[in-house]
N, C-alpha and C positions, 0 to 999 in steps of 0.2 A: 351404688352400693348393692351388695348381694342381698336378695330378698329371701331366698330359701336357705336357711341355715343348715338343713339336712345335707345339702350339696357340699358342705364343708366338713363332713364327718367321715366319709369313705372315699379315699382316693385310690384309683386302680393302678396296679403295677403289673408288668409282665415279668415273671421270673422264669427265664429260659434256661433249661438244663443243657449244658454244653457237652460235646463228645467226651471230654475228660472228666465228666461228672461234677464239674463246678457249675455255678449259676451266674448268669448275667441278669442284672436288675435294670429295668427300664420303667421310668415313671411316665404314665400315659399323658399327663398334663404337660410335661416338659420333655420332649424327645431327646434333648441333649443331656438330661440327667440320667447317667448310667453308672452302675457300680458292679462289683463282683463279690461273690462269696463262695465258700467251700462246701456248704451244706444248705439244704432247703431251710432249715431252722435259722441258720445264720443269714440267709438271703432275706428272710422275712424281717429280721431285726435290722439289717442294713437298709432295707427299703424304707422302714419307718424313719431311721436316722437321716437318710438321704432326703426324704420328704421334708422333714423339719429343717434341714440345712437349706433347701431351696426356698422354703417359705420365709425363713429368717433372712436370707439374702435379698429376696424381693422386698421385704419390709425395710431392710437397711438401705435399699436403693430408692425408697419412697414410692414403691409400686404396689398396686392392689394385688391381693392374693385371689386368684380366680377360683370359682367353684370347681369341683371335680368333674372331669369329663365322664361320659358313660363308660362303664366297664365293658370289656369284651369277654367273650367266652374263655374261661380258664384263667382269668385275671385273679391276682391276689388283691384283696381289698385291705388297704391300710386304714384301720379303724381308729380314728382319733377320739379321745374322750370328749365328752360334751363341753367341759370347760376349755379345752383346746380349741374347739370350734367357735366358742364364744370369743376367745382371744383373737382368733382370725378376724372375726367381725369387728372387734375393737381395733385391731391393727388397721383394717381397711378404713374405719371411721377416722382414725388418727391421720392416715395418709390423705384422705379427702379434706380434712380440716387443717392440714399442714401443721399438725401438732407433733412436736418432737417428744422423745422420752423425757427430756429435761423439762419441757413445758408441762407434761402430764404430772411429773413429780412435784413441780411447784404448785400446780393446780390442786393436787390432792394432799399437799403438805406431807409428803413422804420423802425420805432420803433418795437422791437420784440413783444410788447404787442398788436400791431395792426394786426399781422398776423393771430391770432386766429379768429378775426372778419372777415378778408378777406376770410378765408377758411371755415367759417361757412356756412353750407347748409341752415340755416334758415334765413340768412341775405342776402340781395341783394348786389352784388359787381359789380363795374363798369368793363366794358370790357377792359379798358385801363390797369388796374392792372393785370387782368388775362393774357392779351397778354404779358405784361412785364415779368410776372412770367414764362410763357412758353418760352419766349426768353432767360431768364436767364438759363433755363434748357436745352437750345439748341434745342427746339422744335418749329416748325412753326405751327401756327394756320391757318386752312383753313376751310372755310364755304362752304358747298354745299347744294343745294336744289335738292332732288331726288324724 
């Protein structure tokens, strides 16, 4: 399991300006994750959506989501909200415990269709739900300021 939750907060991406003034987006963690955009602002939005898509795909395949690799000079950092980083930790715990979304829904006594929303990196989720989910998986949530 990932020990340093801060490494799940800022994922680097290379936003390369092409000769035609469009942008190509490369996620540093996943060399095959590439997309394109028309403007720098759009490239930043596309980079975040691409990151979320890759993380969702890994989770759906039952794979752990790795921490961010170090950024390189000039990289754009995709900054995930704190609750999204906690959800990545939760997803990794679910993968390790072989706990499906349906298992989590039963364990927390919530409708299965709500779990997708609770685990979404793009939607805010209250900490009470996240704490209950970790408790169900036998994990303790501890917050430290360092």
